[in-house]
C-alpha positions as CSV (number, residue, x, y, z in Angstrom):
1,M,0.6,-11.8,-15.1
2,K,-1.1,-9.4,-17.5
3,L,-3.8,-11.0,-19.6
4,A,-2.4,-9.1,-22.6
5,N,0.9,-11.1,-22.2
6,A,-0.9,-14.3,-21.4
7,F,-2.8,-14.2,-24.7
8,S,-0.1,-12.6,-26.8
9,L,0.4,-15.9,-28.8
10,F,-2.8,-15.3,-30.7
11,T,-1.0,-12.9,-33.1
12,D,1.8,-15.4,-33.9
13,L,-0.7,-18.3,-34.3
14,W,-2.8,-16.2,-36.7
15,I,0.3,-15.3,-38.7
16,G,1.3,-19.0,-38.9
17,I,-2.2,-19.9,-40.2
18,T,-2.3,-17.0,-42.6
19,I,1.1,-17.6,-44.3
20,A,1.3,-21.4,-44.1
21,F,-1.9,-23.2,-43.3
22,F,-3.9,-22.4,-46.4
23,P,-1.0,-22.9,-48.9
24,T,-0.3,-26.2,-47.2
25,I,-4.0,-27.3,-47.7
26,K,-3.7,-26.2,-51.3
27,A,-0.6,-28.4,-51.7
28,I,-2.5,-31.4,-50.2
29,L,-5.4,-30.8,-52.6
30,N,-3.0,-30.8,-55.5
31,N,-1.3,-34.0,-54.2
32,P,-3.7,-36.0,-52.0
33,L,-1.0,-38.6,-51.5
34,L,0.6,-36.2,-49.0
35,L,-2.1,-37.3,-46.6
36,F,-0.2,-40.6,-46.2
37,R,3.1,-38.7,-45.5
38,P,2.4,-36.4,-42.5
39,H,6.1,-35.7,-42.1
40,K,6.1,-34.1,-45.6
41,I,3.1,-32.0,-44.7
42,S,4.8,-30.8,-41.6
43,A,8.0,-30.0,-43.6
44,L,5.9,-28.0,-46.1
45,Y,4.1,-26.1,-43.5
46,F,7.1,-25.1,-41.4
47,A,9.3,-24.3,-44.4
48,R,6.6,-21.7,-45.3
49,V,6.4,-20.3,-41.8
50,W,10.2,-20.0,-41.4
51,A,10.6,-18.5,-44.9
52,L,8.6,-15.4,-43.7
53,C,9.5,-15.4,-40.0
54,G,13.1,-16.6,-40.0
55,D,14.7,-13.2,-40.9
56,G,12.6,-11.5,-38.2
57,A,13.6,-14.1,-35.6
58,D,17.2,-13.7,-36.6
59,T,17.0,-9.9,-36.3
60,N,15.3,-10.2,-32.9
61,G,18.1,-12.2,-31.5
62,K,21.0,-10.5,-33.4
63,A,22.5,-8.7,-30.4
64,V,22.6,-12.0,-28.4
65,K,24.2,-13.9,-31.3
66,D,26.7,-11.2,-32.0
67,G,28.0,-11.6,-28.4
68,L,27.6,-15.4,-28.2
69,I,28.5,-17.0,-31.6
70,T,30.8,-14.6,-33.4
71,P,33.5,-14.2,-30.7
72,H,33.4,-17.8,-29.5
73,A,32.6,-20.3,-32.3
74,Y,35.7,-21.9,-33.7
75,G,37.0,-25.0,-35.5
76,V,34.3,-27.5,-36.7
77,V,30.9,-26.0,-35.9
78,L,27.8,-28.1,-35.7
79,D,24.7,-26.0,-36.1
80,V,21.9,-28.1,-34.5
81,G,18.6,-27.3,-36.4
82,A,20.1,-24.9,-38.9
83,G,16.7,-23.8,-40.4
84,Y,17.5,-21.4,-43.2
85,G,21.2,-21.1,-42.2
86,H,21.1,-17.8,-40.3
87,T,23.9,-19.0,-38.0
88,A,26.4,-18.8,-40.9
89,R,26.0,-15.0,-40.7
90,Y,27.6,-14.9,-37.3
91,L,30.6,-17.2,-38.0
92,D,34.1,-15.7,-38.2
93,R,35.6,-17.5,-41.2
94,T,39.1,-17.0,-39.9
95,R,38.2,-19.0,-36.8
96,V,35.8,-21.6,-38.2
97,S,37.2,-24.3,-40.4
98,R,34.0,-26.2,-41.2
99,Y,30.3,-25.4,-40.9
100,V,28.1,-28.5,-40.4
101,A,24.4,-27.6,-40.8
102,L,22.0,-30.1,-39.3
103,E,18.5,-29.6,-40.7
104,P,16.0,-32.5,-41.0
105,N,13.8,-30.5,-43.4
106,P,15.3,-30.7,-46.9
107,L,13.1,-27.9,-48.1
108,M,15.4,-25.6,-46.2
109,H,18.7,-26.9,-47.6
110,A,19.0,-24.6,-50.6
111,Q,18.7,-21.5,-48.4
112,I,21.3,-23.0,-46.0
113,R,23.7,-23.4,-48.9
114,G,23.1,-19.8,-50.0
115,E,23.8,-18.4,-46.5
116,A,26.8,-20.6,-46.0
117,S,28.3,-19.6,-49.4
118,A,27.9,-15.9,-48.6
119,A,29.8,-16.6,-45.4
120,G,32.6,-18.4,-47.2
121,F,31.6,-22.1,-46.6
122,H,31.2,-24.4,-49.6
123,E,30.5,-28.1,-50.1
124,A,32.9,-28.3,-53.0
125,D,35.9,-27.7,-50.7
126,G,34.5,-29.6,-47.7
127,T,34.0,-26.5,-45.5
128,L,30.3,-27.0,-45.6
129,V,28.4,-30.1,-44.7
130,V,24.6,-30.2,-44.9
131,L,22.9,-33.2,-43.1
132,A,19.2,-34.1,-43.1
133,C,19.3,-36.2,-40.0
134,G,18.1,-35.3,-36.5
135,A,20.2,-34.3,-33.6
136,E,19.8,-37.7,-32.0
137,D,21.5,-39.4,-34.9
138,T,25.1,-39.0,-33.6
139,R,26.4,-41.9,-35.7
140,T,25.4,-40.2,-39.0
141,I,26.9,-36.9,-37.8
142,L,30.2,-38.5,-36.9
143,T,30.3,-40.6,-40.1
144,A,29.8,-37.6,-42.3
145,L,32.6,-35.7,-40.6
146,A,35.2,-38.5,-40.3
147,P,34.1,-41.8,-41.9
148,P,35.4,-44.6,-39.7
149,T,36.7,-47.9,-40.8
150,S,34.4,-49.4,-38.1
151,P,31.8,-48.0,-35.7
152,A,34.3,-48.4,-32.8
153,D,36.6,-45.8,-34.5
154,Q,34.1,-43.0,-34.1
155,R,35.4,-40.2,-31.9
156,P,34.1,-36.8,-31.0
157,A,34.8,-34.5,-34.0
158,V,33.1,-31.2,-33.3
159,D,34.7,-28.2,-31.5
160,T,31.6,-26.1,-31.2
161,I,27.9,-27.0,-31.1
162,V,25.5,-24.1,-31.8
163,S,21.9,-24.3,-30.8
164,V,19.6,-21.4,-31.7
165,L,15.9,-21.8,-31.0
166,T,16.1,-25.5,-31.7
167,L,16.2,-27.6,-28.6
168,C,12.6,-26.8,-28.0
169,T,11.7,-29.2,-30.8
170,V,14.1,-32.1,-30.5
171,P,12.7,-35.5,-29.4
172,E,13.7,-36.7,-25.9
173,P,15.7,-33.6,-25.1
174,Q,17.6,-34.9,-22.1
175,R,18.8,-38.0,-24.1
176,T,19.4,-36.0,-27.3
177,I,21.4,-33.2,-25.7
178,A,23.5,-35.6,-23.6
179,G,24.2,-37.8,-26.6
180,L,25.5,-34.9,-28.6
181,V,27.7,-33.7,-25.8
182,R,29.1,-37.1,-25.0
183,A,29.5,-38.5,-28.6
184,V,30.1,-35.5,-30.8
185,L,31.6,-32.7,-28.8
186,K,35.4,-32.9,-28.2
187,P,36.8,-32.5,-24.7
188,G,37.4,-28.8,-24.3
189,G,34.8,-28.1,-26.9
190,Q,31.9,-25.8,-26.3
191,L,28.1,-25.6,-26.6
192,L,26.7,-22.2,-27.5
193,M,23.0,-21.9,-26.7
194,Y,20.3,-19.3,-27.4
195,E,16.9,-20.8,-26.6
196,H,13.5,-19.8,-25.2
197,V,13.0,-21.6,-21.9
198,L,10.5,-22.3,-19.2
199,S,10.2,-19.1,-17.1
200,H,11.4,-19.1,-13.5
201,R,8.2,-17.2,-12.6
202,A,5.4,-19.6,-11.6
203,D,2.7,-17.5,-13.2
204,V,4.4,-17.2,-16.6
205,A,5.4,-20.9,-16.5
206,W,1.7,-21.8,-16.0
207,W,0.7,-20.0,-19.1
208,Q,3.6,-21.5,-21.1
209,R,2.4,-25.0,-20.1
210,F,-1.2,-24.0,-21.0
211,W,-0.3,-23.0,-24.5
212,A,2.4,-25.5,-25.1
213,P,0.3,-28.3,-26.7
214,L,-1.4,-25.9,-29.2
215,W,1.8,-24.1,-30.0
216,A,3.5,-27.4,-30.7
217,V,0.9,-28.4,-33.3
218,G,1.2,-25.1,-35.1
219,F,5.0,-24.7,-35.0
220,D,6.6,-28.0,-35.8
221,G,6.7,-29.5,-32.3
222,C,8.1,-26.4,-30.6
223,R,7.5,-26.5,-26.8
224,L,7.1,-23.4,-24.8
225,D,7.6,-25.2,-21.5
226,R,11.0,-26.8,-21.8
227,P,13.6,-25.9,-19.2
228,T,16.3,-26.2,-21.8
229,D,18.8,-24.1,-19.8
230,I,18.5,-26.5,-16.9
231,T,18.7,-29.6,-19.2
232,V,21.9,-28.4,-20.8
233,S,23.4,-27.5,-17.4
234,D,22.6,-30.9,-16.0
235,V,24.4,-33.0,-18.7
236,K,26.8,-35.5,-17.1
237,V,29.7,-37.6,-18.5
238,A,31.7,-40.4,-17.1
239,N,35.1,-39.5,-15.5
240,A,38.2,-41.7,-15.6
241,E,36.9,-43.8,-12.7
242,G,33.6,-44.4,-14.5
243,K,31.6,-42.2,-12.2
244,E,29.2,-39.6,-13.7
245,E,30.0,-35.9,-13.1
246,S,29.1,-32.6,-14.7
247,A,30.0,-32.5,-18.4
248,W,31.1,-28.9,-18.0
249,Q,34.3,-27.4,-16.7
250,E,33.0,-23.9,-17.4
251,V,29.4,-22.5,-17.5
252,K,28.2,-19.0,-18.2
253,T,24.5,-18.2,-18.8
254,W,22.6,-15.0,-19.1
255,G,19.3,-13.6,-20.2
256,K,18.3,-11.4,-23.1
257,E,18.9,-7.8,-22.3
258,G,15.7,-5.7,-22.0
259,E,13.4,-8.7,-22.2
260,E,10.2,-8.6,-20.1
261,E,9.9,-11.3,-17.5
262,E,6.3,-11.9,-18.5
263,N,7.3,-12.8,-22.1
264,L,6.1,-16.3,-22.9
265,F,9.2,-16.7,-25.0
266,F,11.6,-16.0,-22.1
267,H,15.2,-16.5,-23.5
268,S,18.4,-17.9,-22.1
269,A,21.8,-17.8,-23.6
270,G,24.9,-19.7,-22.5
271,R,28.4,-21.0,-23.2
272,F,29.2,-24.4,-21.8
273,V,32.8,-25.7,-22.1
274,K,33.2,-29.5,-21.9
275,R,35.6,-31.2,-19.6
């Protein structure tokens, strides 16, 4: 692997420090109590990073999302890790009845509402739901979509799950992804994924693992070394006999056109249709 590619992360790390680190330190100096609330510091930091990098990341992946999200997303759409709401730009309002934006960082919610409104989704008429919980909190997600009379009444309520550059950060990815698919996604529903993943090349994967701890500190827990495409493909559900089998009746995955194999952010896209 070329050393120039192996050390290409320095530019992104420096950008993160330049645009977010010092303003975050200033916020802490103005309010020292933040030192006792590390999650708030993380939210401040990453909100600043994504405010300046989000549009660029969206543009970088636009061709993939045009072919993945726009023609396939339908019904109730759960956007896992909505960020600043860029996914709303790709939703066909004639096919999508409800946009559910899952974003634990409340500093991003105003921008989500703006993007959603521009796409025709509004909280006032129930076509937009913004949730501050994590992807692992399936009970909160289901309760927000269809409040049950008892926990036993909760049933899968989502037609489409969209994950764009998000599953690299979720805690316990195997359990979280499987929980979403089993509890939240309807039978016949779909998961649309566009993520950077662990490279199939051993030399690239070595460098991804090398940088992963440092990158995670600077970018809100984002892991360069997660084989997310494999994790999603391997999700299982119980069949009628109670035996576990693949959750998917249809799987189609592909790479990002024109992307170099030595890219430390090697991407995978896919459409997974639940049994």
